[in-house]
Structure formats: C-alpha cells, structure tokens
C-alpha positions as a Markdown table, in Angstrom:
| # | Residue | x | y | z |
|---|---|---|---|---|
| 1 | Met | 0.0 | 0.0 | 0.0 |
| 2 | Lys | 2.8 | 2.4 | 0.9 |
| 3 | Ile | 4.5 | 1.7 | -2.5 |
| 4 | Leu | 1.2 | 2.4 | -4.3 |
| 5 | Phe | 0.8 | 5.7 | -2.4 |
| 6 | Phe | 4.4 | 6.7 | -3.2 |
| 7 | Val | 4.0 | 5.9 | -6.9 |
| 8 | Leu | 0.8 | 7.9 | -7.1 |
| 9 | Ala | 2.3 | 10.8 | -5.2 |
| 10 | Ser | 5.3 | 10.8 | -7.6 |
| 11 | Leu | 3.0 | 10.8 | -10.6 |
| 12 | Phe | 0.9 | 13.7 | -9.3 |
| 13 | Ser | 4.1 | 15.6 | -8.4 |
| 14 | Met | 5.5 | 15.2 | -11.9 |
| 15 | Ala | 2.2 | 16.3 | -13.5 |
| 16 | Ala | 2.1 | 19.4 | -11.3 |
| 17 | Asn | 5.6 | 20.3 | -12.3 |
| 18 | Ala | 5.3 | 19.5 | -16.0 |
| 19 | Gln | 6.2 | 22.5 | -18.1 |
| 20 | Ser | 5.6 | 22.8 | -21.8 |
| 21 | Thr | 8.6 | 23.4 | -24.1 |
| 22 | Ala | 7.3 | 26.9 | -24.7 |
| 23 | Glu | 7.2 | 27.6 | -21.0 |
| 24 | Lys | 10.7 | 26.2 | -20.4 |
| 25 | Leu | 12.2 | 28.2 | -23.3 |
| 26 | Thr | 10.5 | 31.4 | -22.2 |
| 27 | Ile | 11.8 | 31.0 | -18.6 |
| 28 | Leu | 15.3 | 30.4 | -20.0 |
| 29 | Ser | 15.2 | 33.3 | -22.4 |
| 30 | Leu | 13.7 | 35.9 | -20.0 |
| 31 | Asp | 15.7 | 34.5 | -17.1 |
| 32 | Arg | 12.6 | 34.8 | -14.8 |
| 33 | Thr | 9.7 | 32.7 | -13.8 |
| 34 | Val | 6.5 | 33.1 | -15.9 |
| 35 | Lys | 3.1 | 31.5 | -15.6 |
| 36 | Ser | 2.2 | 28.9 | -18.2 |
| 37 | Asn | -0.7 | 31.0 | -19.5 |
| 38 | Ser | 1.3 | 34.3 | -19.6 |
| 39 | Pro | 1.5 | 36.3 | -22.9 |
| 40 | Glu | 5.2 | 35.6 | -23.1 |
| 41 | Val | 4.6 | 31.8 | -23.1 |
| 42 | Glu | 1.7 | 32.1 | -25.6 |
| 43 | Arg | 4.0 | 34.2 | -27.9 |
| 44 | Thr | 6.7 | 31.5 | -27.7 |
| 45 | Gln | 4.2 | 28.7 | -28.3 |
| 46 | Ala | 2.9 | 30.5 | -31.4 |
| 47 | Ala | 6.4 | 31.0 | -32.7 |
| 48 | Leu | 7.3 | 27.3 | -32.1 |
| 49 | Thr | 4.0 | 26.1 | -33.7 |
| 50 | Arg | 4.6 | 28.3 | -36.8 |
| 51 | Gly | 8.3 | 27.3 | -36.9 |
| 52 | Leu | 7.3 | 23.6 | -37.3 |
| 53 | Thr | 5.3 | 24.6 | -40.4 |
| 54 | Val | 8.3 | 26.3 | -42.1 |
| 55 | Cys | 11.3 | 24.4 | -40.7 |
| 56 | Asn | 12.1 | 20.8 | -41.3 |
| 57 | Val | 12.6 | 20.0 | -37.6 |
| 58 | Glu | 11.4 | 16.9 | -35.9 |
| 59 | Asn | 9.6 | 18.5 | -33.0 |
| 60 | Glu | 9.2 | 21.7 | -30.8 |
| 61 | Glu | 11.8 | 20.6 | -28.4 |
| 62 | Lys | 14.5 | 20.4 | -31.1 |
| 63 | Leu | 13.5 | 23.8 | -32.5 |
| 64 | Ala | 13.6 | 25.3 | -29.0 |
| 65 | Asn | 17.0 | 23.8 | -28.3 |
| 66 | Val | 18.5 | 25.3 | -31.5 |
| 67 | Ala | 16.9 | 28.6 | -30.8 |
| 68 | Trp | 18.3 | 28.6 | -27.2 |
| 69 | Phe | 21.7 | 27.7 | -28.5 |
| 70 | Ile | 21.7 | 30.6 | -31.0 |
| 71 | Thr | 20.4 | 32.9 | -28.3 |
| 72 | Lys | 23.3 | 32.0 | -26.0 |
| 73 | Lys | 25.8 | 32.5 | -28.7 |
| 74 | Ile | 24.4 | 36.0 | -29.5 |
| 75 | Arg | 24.4 | 36.9 | -25.8 |
| 76 | Ala | 28.0 | 35.6 | -25.4 |
| 77 | Glu | 29.1 | 38.2 | -27.9 |
| 78 | Gly | 27.5 | 41.0 | -25.8 |
| 79 | Arg | 24.3 | 41.4 | -27.9 |
| 80 | Tyr | 20.7 | 41.2 | -26.5 |
| 81 | Ala | 18.6 | 38.3 | -27.8 |
| 82 | Glu | 15.5 | 36.4 | -26.9 |
| 83 | Ala | 14.9 | 32.9 | -28.1 |
| 84 | Thr | 11.4 | 33.8 | -29.2 |
| 85 | Asp | 12.8 | 36.6 | -31.4 |
| 86 | Val | 15.1 | 34.1 | -33.1 |
| 87 | Ile | 12.2 | 31.7 | -34.0 |
| 88 | Glu | 10.0 | 34.6 | -35.0 |
| 89 | Gly | 12.8 | 35.9 | -37.2 |
| 90 | Val | 13.1 | 32.5 | -39.0 |
| 91 | Asn | 9.3 | 32.5 | -39.4 |
| 92 | Ala | 9.3 | 36.0 | -40.9 |
| 93 | Val | 12.1 | 35.1 | -43.4 |
| 94 | Leu | 10.3 | 32.0 | -44.5 |
| 95 | Leu | 6.8 | 33.6 | -44.8 |
| 96 | Gly | 5.4 | 32.3 | -48.0 |
| 97 | Ala | 8.0 | 29.5 | -48.5 |
| 98 | Lys | 6.8 | 26.8 | -50.9 |
| 99 | Thr | 8.1 | 23.9 | -48.8 |
| 100 | Lys | 9.6 | 23.3 | -45.4 |
| 101 | Gln | 13.2 | 24.4 | -45.2 |
| 102 | Asp | 16.3 | 23.1 | -43.4 |
| 103 | Cys | 16.6 | 26.1 | -41.1 |
| 104 | Thr | 20.1 | 25.5 | -39.8 |
| 105 | Glu | 21.6 | 27.7 | -42.5 |
| 106 | Leu | 19.1 | 30.5 | -41.9 |
| 107 | Leu | 19.6 | 30.3 | -38.1 |
| 108 | Ser | 23.4 | 30.5 | -38.6 |
| 109 | Leu | 22.9 | 33.5 | -40.9 |
| 110 | Tyr | 20.7 | 35.2 | -38.3 |
| 111 | Ala | 23.2 | 34.6 | -35.6 |
| 112 | Val | 26.2 | 35.9 | -37.6 |
| 113 | Asn | 24.2 | 39.1 | -38.5 |
| 114 | Arg | 23.2 | 39.7 | -34.9 |
| 115 | Ile | 26.7 | 39.0 | -33.5 |
| 116 | Gln | 28.1 | 41.5 | -36.1 |
| 117 | Gly | 25.8 | 44.1 | -34.8 |
| 118 | Ser | 22.7 | 44.0 | -36.9 |
| 119 | Thr | 19.4 | 44.5 | -35.3 |
| 120 | His | 16.8 | 41.8 | -35.3 |
| 121 | Ser | 14.9 | 43.6 | -38.0 |
| 122 | Asp | 18.0 | 44.0 | -40.2 |
| 123 | Ala | 18.9 | 40.3 | -39.7 |
| 124 | Val | 15.4 | 39.3 | -40.8 |
| 125 | Ala | 15.4 | 41.6 | -43.8 |
| 126 | Gly | 18.8 | 40.3 | -44.9 |
| 127 | Gly | 17.7 | 36.7 | -44.6 |
| 128 | Arg | 14.4 | 37.5 | -46.4 |
| 129 | Gly | 16.3 | 39.2 | -49.2 |
| 130 | Leu | 18.6 | 36.3 | -49.6 |
| 131 | Tyr | 15.8 | 33.7 | -49.6 |
| 132 | Arg | 13.8 | 35.8 | -52.0 |
| 133 | Ser | 16.7 | 36.1 | -54.5 |
| 134 | Thr | 17.1 | 32.3 | -54.5 |
| 135 | Gly | 13.3 | 31.8 | -55.1 |
| 136 | Val | 12.6 | 30.1 | -51.8 |
| 137 | Val | 10.1 | 32.8 | -50.9 |
| 138 | Asn | 8.1 | 35.2 | -53.0 |
C-alpha cells in the first residue's frame, strides 16, 4: 500500500511540475519565472508552432534547443537576444515558403548578423532578401 501511495504521489508531483517546451524556453530566455498562461509563453508557443510549419525540424523541443543555442551565442558576444525573437525571425524570413526548409543555414545567418551588430529587423530583412533572391520565398 505504501508503495502504491508513493507511486501515485510521484506521478501527481510530476504532473504538477510539468512544463511545456514553450514555458521552459520562455523561462530560460527571459531569465525569470513566468506563468504557463502568460502572454510571453503564448507568444513563444505561437512561434514554435509556426516554426514547425516552415522548418524541417522533428519537434518543438529540437527547435527550442536550437533557438536557445543561437540565443546563448548571440548573448555571449554581448548582444541582446531572446529565443522567441530568433524563432519569429526565421518564421518571418520563410513567410510564403513553398516547402519546409532546413533552417540551420538560416539560423546561422541570423546569428552571424546579430553578432556582427545587426538589429533583429536587419537580420530578418537580410535573410528575407537572400531567400527571395534564391526563389525560396516570394
């Protein structure tokens, strides 16, 4: 009986502490606790959901991990970055893409532009121009 109680208590504890990928990424990116229904988490979730429609990535968690890696690299170079901005930037560049893309090249381009001092908007515009010139987007 005690074992059953312990197992049930453990399961309820895990369920109570379960966080979505969007919530985890938002907490990491903003470096503060946020509620699971906060506008920041909802924004991150929307970016991740859209990202899965334009990037050839297996799941939200992988996209979140890549975005967090890029965010840390940009921050390590003394620039401000949020993981949600990174994903939204990729989504903006690939708006109207005919097929899902391998986003690793685009994420690298975004990171390099940001590290070299470009703003988020400039990095997105540069990526959009490049992808438009190659016919990936209209």
